Biopython code that builds the backbone (N, CA, C, O; Angstrom):
import numpy as np
from Bio.PDB.StructureBuilder import StructureBuilder

atoms = [
    (1, "MET", "N", (-34.201, -10.149, -6.014)),
    (1, "MET", "CA", (-33.055, -10.091, -6.936)),
    (1, "MET", "C", (-32.204, -8.852, -6.672)),
    (1, "MET", "O", (-30.975, -8.926, -6.630)),
    (2, "LYS", "N", (-32.869, -7.716, -6.497)),
    (2, "LYS", "CA", (-32.132, -6.468, -6.267)),
    (2, "LYS", "C", (-31.295, -6.552, -4.990)),
    (2, "LYS", "O", (-30.141, -6.124, -4.959)),
    (3, "ILE", "N", (-31.893, -7.104, -3.951)),
    (3, "ILE", "CA", (-31.183, -7.225, -2.668)),
    (3, "ILE", "C", (-29.947, -8.105, -2.840)),
    (3, "ILE", "O", (-28.861, -7.770, -2.366)),
    (4, "LYS", "N", (-30.126, -9.238, -3.527)),
    (4, "LYS", "CA", (-29.018, -10.168, -3.749)),
    (4, "LYS", "C", (-27.885, -9.453, -4.496)),
    (4, "LYS", "O", (-26.712, -9.587, -4.147)),
    (5, "TYR", "N", (-28.259, -8.696, -5.525)),
    (5, "TYR", "CA", (-27.267, -7.971, -6.323)),
    (5, "TYR", "C", (-26.517, -6.971, -5.438)),
    (5, "TYR", "O", (-25.296, -6.834, -5.519)),
    (6, "ARG", "N", (-27.274, -6.288, -4.605)),
    (6, "ARG", "CA", (-26.680, -5.276, -3.731)),
    (6, "ARG", "C", (-25.643, -5.906, -2.802)),
    (6, "ARG", "O", (-24.551, -5.369, -2.616)),
    (7, "ILE", "N", (-25.998, -7.050, -2.223)),
    (7, "ILE", "CA", (-25.097, -7.728, -1.278)),
    (7, "ILE", "C", (-23.817, -8.157, -1.988)),
    (7, "ILE", "O", (-22.718, -7.929, -1.481)),
    (8, "THR", "N", (-23.955, -8.781, -3.169)),
    (8, "THR", "CA", (-22.759, -9.231, -3.896)),
    (8, "THR", "C", (-21.920, -8.030, -4.307)),
    (8, "THR", "O", (-20.691, -8.074, -4.260)),
    (9, "HIS", "N", (-22.589, -6.967, -4.708)),
    (9, "HIS", "CA", (-21.882, -5.749, -5.113)),
    (9, "HIS", "C", (-21.079, -5.198, -3.930)),
    (9, "HIS", "O", (-19.930, -4.781, -4.074)),
    (10, "LEU", "N", (-21.718, -5.209, -2.764)),
    (10, "LEU", "CA", (-21.060, -4.713, -1.555)),
    (10, "LEU", "C", (-19.829, -5.554, -1.240)),
    (10, "LEU", "O", (-18.766, -5.018, -0.925)),
    (11, "ILE", "N", (-19.978, -6.883, -1.326)),
    (11, "ILE", "CA", (-18.858, -7.787, -1.027)),
    (11, "ILE", "C", (-17.711, -7.524, -1.997)),
    (11, "ILE", "O", (-16.553, -7.433, -1.589)),
    (12, "VAL", "N", (-18.039, -7.403, -3.282)),
    (12, "VAL", "CA", (-17.006, -7.148, -4.294)),
    (12, "VAL", "C", (-16.311, -5.821, -3.991)),
    (12, "VAL", "O", (-15.086, -5.727, -4.068)),
    (13, "ASN", "N", (-17.086, -4.808, -3.652)),
    (13, "ASN", "CA", (-16.515, -3.494, -3.351)),
    (13, "ASN", "C", (-15.557, -3.556, -2.168)),
    (13, "ASN", "O", (-14.460, -3.001, -2.222)),
    (14, "THR", "N", (-15.973, -4.234, -1.094)),
    (14, "THR", "CA", (-15.119, -4.305, 0.091)),
    (14, "THR", "C", (-13.850, -5.089, -0.208)),
    (14, "THR", "O", (-12.772, -4.739, 0.272)),
    (15, "MET", "N", (-13.980, -6.168, -1.013)),
    (15, "MET", "CA", (-12.799, -6.951, -1.389)),
    (15, "MET", "C", (-11.840, -6.083, -2.200)),
    (15, "MET", "O", (-10.631, -6.095, -1.970)),
    (16, "ASP", "N", (-12.390, -5.338, -3.144)),
    (16, "ASP", "CA", (-11.606, -4.431, -3.978)),
    (16, "ASP", "C", (-10.881, -3.425, -3.091)),
    (16, "ASP", "O", (-9.691, -3.161, -3.265)),
    (17, "HIS", "N", (-11.618, -2.875, -2.144)),
    (17, "HIS", "CA", (-11.073, -1.845, -1.266)),
    (17, "HIS", "C", (-9.913, -2.400, -0.436)),
    (17, "HIS", "O", (-8.869, -1.759, -0.315)),
    (18, "SER", "N", (-10.102, -3.588, 0.130)),
    (18, "SER", "CA", (-9.057, -4.179, 0.981)),
    (18, "SER", "C", (-7.810, -4.496, 0.163)),
    (18, "SER", "O", (-6.692, -4.328, 0.649)),
    (19, "SER", "N", (-7.993, -4.956, -1.078)),
    (19, "SER", "CA", (-6.831, -5.262, -1.924)),
    (19, "SER", "C", (-6.110, -3.969, -2.278)),
    (19, "SER", "O", (-4.881, -3.942, -2.341)),
    (20, "GLN", "N", (-6.862, -2.895, -2.509)),
    (20, "GLN", "CA", (-6.249, -1.597, -2.803)),
    (20, "GLN", "C", (-5.431, -1.123, -1.606)),
    (20, "GLN", "O", (-4.325, -0.607, -1.766)),
    (21, "ILE", "N", (-5.978, -1.301, -0.417)),
    (21, "ILE", "CA", (-5.265, -0.894, 0.798)),
    (21, "ILE", "C", (-3.964, -1.682, 0.910)),
    (21, "ILE", "O", (-2.918, -1.121, 1.238)),
    (22, "ARG", "N", (-4.035, -2.998, 0.634)),
    (22, "ARG", "CA", (-2.851, -3.845, 0.730)),
    (22, "ARG", "C", (-1.791, -3.388, -0.270)),
    (22, "ARG", "O", (-0.612, -3.295, 0.070)),
    (23, "ILE", "N", (-2.210, -3.103, -1.499)),
    (23, "ILE", "CA", (-1.273, -2.648, -2.534)),
    (23, "ILE", "C", (-0.666, -1.315, -2.099)),
    (23, "ILE", "O", (0.538, -1.100, -2.232)),
    (24, "GLY", "N", (-1.507, -0.425, -1.579)),
    (24, "GLY", "CA", (-1.029, 0.870, -1.114)),
    (24, "GLY", "C", (-0.001, 0.719, -0.004)),
    (24, "GLY", "O", (1.006, 1.426, 0.014)),
    (25, "ALA", "N", (-0.252, -0.203, 0.923)),
    (25, "ALA", "CA", (0.682, -0.437, 2.023)),
    (25, "ALA", "C", (2.016, -0.949, 1.495)),
    (25, "ALA", "O", (3.075, -0.532, 1.964)),
    (26, "GLN", "N", (1.966, -1.855, 0.517)),
    (26, "GLN", "CA", (3.201, -2.394, -0.069)),
    (26, "GLN", "C", (4.004, -1.277, -0.723)),
    (26, "GLN", "O", (5.216, -1.181, -0.531)),
    (27, "GLU", "N", (3.322, -0.428, -1.500)),
    (27, "GLU", "CA", (3.991, 0.689, -2.169)),
    (27, "GLU", "C", (4.619, 1.604, -1.127)),
    (27, "GLU", "O", (5.747, 2.067, -1.295)),
    (28, "HIS", "N", (3.889, 1.861, -0.056)),
    (28, "HIS", "CA", (4.384, 2.731, 1.008)),
    (28, "HIS", "C", (5.654, 2.148, 1.627)),
    (28, "HIS", "O", (6.617, 2.875, 1.872)),
    (29, "GLN", "N", (5.657, 0.838, 1.880)),
    (29, "GLN", "CA", (6.833, 0.185, 2.467)),
    (29, "GLN", "C", (8.028, 0.294, 1.532)),
    (29, "GLN", "O", (9.146, 0.558, 1.976)),
    (30, "GLU", "N", (7.795, 0.089, 0.231)),
    (30, "GLU", "CA", (8.878, 0.166, -0.748)),
    (30, "GLU", "C", (9.458, 1.575, -0.779)),
    (30, "GLU", "O", (10.675, 1.752, -0.829)),
    (31, "LYS", "N", (8.575, 2.581, -0.748)),
    (31, "LYS", "CA", (9.029, 3.974, -0.735)),
    (31, "LYS", "C", (9.866, 4.236, 0.510)),
    (31, "LYS", "O", (10.916, 4.874, 0.433)),
    (32, "LYS", "N", (9.407, 3.752, 1.644)),
    (32, "LYS", "CA", (10.129, 3.931, 2.904)),
    (32, "LYS", "C", (11.518, 3.312, 2.814)),
    (32, "LYS", "O", (12.499, 3.909, 3.258)),
    (33, "LYS", "N", (11.602, 2.100, 2.233)),
    (33, "LYS", "CA", (12.887, 1.416, 2.079)),
    (33, "LYS", "C", (13.826, 2.257, 1.232)),
    (33, "LYS", "O", (14.990, 2.451, 1.583)),
    (34, "GLU", "N", (13.306, 2.762, 0.101)),
    (34, "GLU", "CA", (14.121, 3.579, -0.799)),
    (34, "GLU", "C", (14.635, 4.813, -0.065)),
    (34, "GLU", "O", (15.812, 5.159, -0.163)),
    (35, "GLU", "N", (13.741, 5.471, 0.671)),
    (35, "GLU", "CA", (14.133, 6.663, 1.430)),
    (35, "GLU", "C", (15.192, 6.307, 2.466)),
    (35, "GLU", "O", (16.153, 7.050, 2.667)),
    (36, "HIS", "N", (15.009, 5.179, 3.112)),
    (36, "HIS", "CA", (15.939, 4.730, 4.144)),
    (36, "HIS", "C", (17.322, 4.493, 3.534)),
    (36, "HIS", "O", (18.336, 4.881, 4.115)),
    (37, "ILE", "N", (17.358, 3.853, 2.362)),
    (37, "ILE", "CA", (18.634, 3.585, 1.682)),
    (37, "ILE", "C", (19.305, 4.910, 1.324)),
    (37, "ILE", "O", (20.506, 5.083, 1.530)),
    (38, "LYS", "N", (18.516, 5.842, 0.787)),
    (38, "LYS", "CA", (19.056, 7.158, 0.420)),
    (38, "LYS", "C", (19.626, 7.852, 1.656)),
    (38, "LYS", "O", (20.724, 8.405, 1.618)),
    (39, "GLU", "N", (18.868, 7.814, 2.746)),
    (39, "GLU", "CA", (19.320, 8.453, 3.988)),
    (39, "GLU", "C", (20.611, 7.805, 4.473)),
    (39, "GLU", "O", (21.533, 8.494, 4.908)),
    (40, "GLY", "N", (20.672, 6.487, 4.396)),
    (40, "GLY", "CA", (21.873, 5.761, 4.822)),
    (40, "GLY", "C", (23.082, 6.185, 4.013)),
    (40, "GLY", "O", (24.163, 6.377, 4.570)),
    (41, "LYS", "N", (22.917, 6.333, 2.706)),
    (41, "LYS", "CA", (24.020, 6.755, 1.842)),
    (41, "LYS", "C", (24.474, 8.158, 2.225)),
    (41, "LYS", "O", (25.672, 8.436, 2.288)),
    (42, "LYS", "N", (23.503, 9.046, 2.484)),
    (42, "LYS", "CA", (23.830, 10.415, 2.892)),
    (42, "LYS", "C", (24.631, 10.397, 4.193)),
    (42, "LYS", "O", (25.645, 11.085, 4.317)),
    (43, "LYS", "N", (24.172, 9.615, 5.146)),
    (43, "LYS", "CA", (24.831, 9.536, 6.453)),
    (43, "LYS", "C", (26.258, 9.007, 6.301)),
    (43, "LYS", "O", (27.182, 9.515, 6.936)),
    (44, "ARG", "N", (26.433, 7.992, 5.462)),
    (44, "ARG", "CA", (27.767, 7.431, 5.257)),
    (44, "ARG", "C", (28.702, 8.484, 4.675)),
    (44, "ARG", "O", (29.862, 8.594, 5.071)),
    (45, "ARG", "N", (28.172, 9.256, 3.726)),
    (45, "ARG", "CA", (28.987, 10.289, 3.083)),
    (45, "ARG", "C", (29.424, 11.341, 4.099)),
    (45, "ARG", "O", (30.569, 11.793, 4.086)),
    (46, "THR", "N", (28.505, 11.724, 4.973)),
    (46, "THR", "CA", (28.824, 12.773, 5.938)),
    (46, "THR", "C", (29.758, 12.256, 7.033)),
    (46, "THR", "O", (30.505, 13.039, 7.620)),
    (47, "SER", "N", (29.729, 10.957, 7.315)),
    (47, "SER", "CA", (30.564, 10.415, 8.389)),
    (47, "SER", "C", (32.045, 10.396, 8.006)),
    (47, "SER", "O", (32.907, 10.406, 8.885)),
    (48, "PHE", "N", (32.348, 10.369, 6.709)),
    (48, "PHE", "CA", (33.752, 10.330, 6.294)),
    (48, "PHE", "C", (34.414, 11.698, 6.441)),
    (48, "PHE", "O", (35.598, 11.847, 6.136)),
]
sb = StructureBuilder()
sb.init_structure("model")
sb.init_model(0)
sb.init_chain("A")
sb.init_seg("    ")
for serial, (resi, resn, name, xyz) in enumerate(atoms, 1):
    if name == "N":
        sb.init_residue(resn, " ", resi, " ")
    sb.init_atom(name, np.array(xyz, "f"), 0.0, 1.0, " ", f" {name:<3s}", serial, name[0])
structure = sb.get_structure()
């Protein structure tokens, strides 16, 4: 029983971890987009 519990616990943990990584990657991409937009606006302002 203990072994079975350990295995399921491990699977749940790894699934949790991978979903966290995916969420983190999405947040990172969104931040990058925002920064890129800000940089673009700055560049446009300086080009005039």
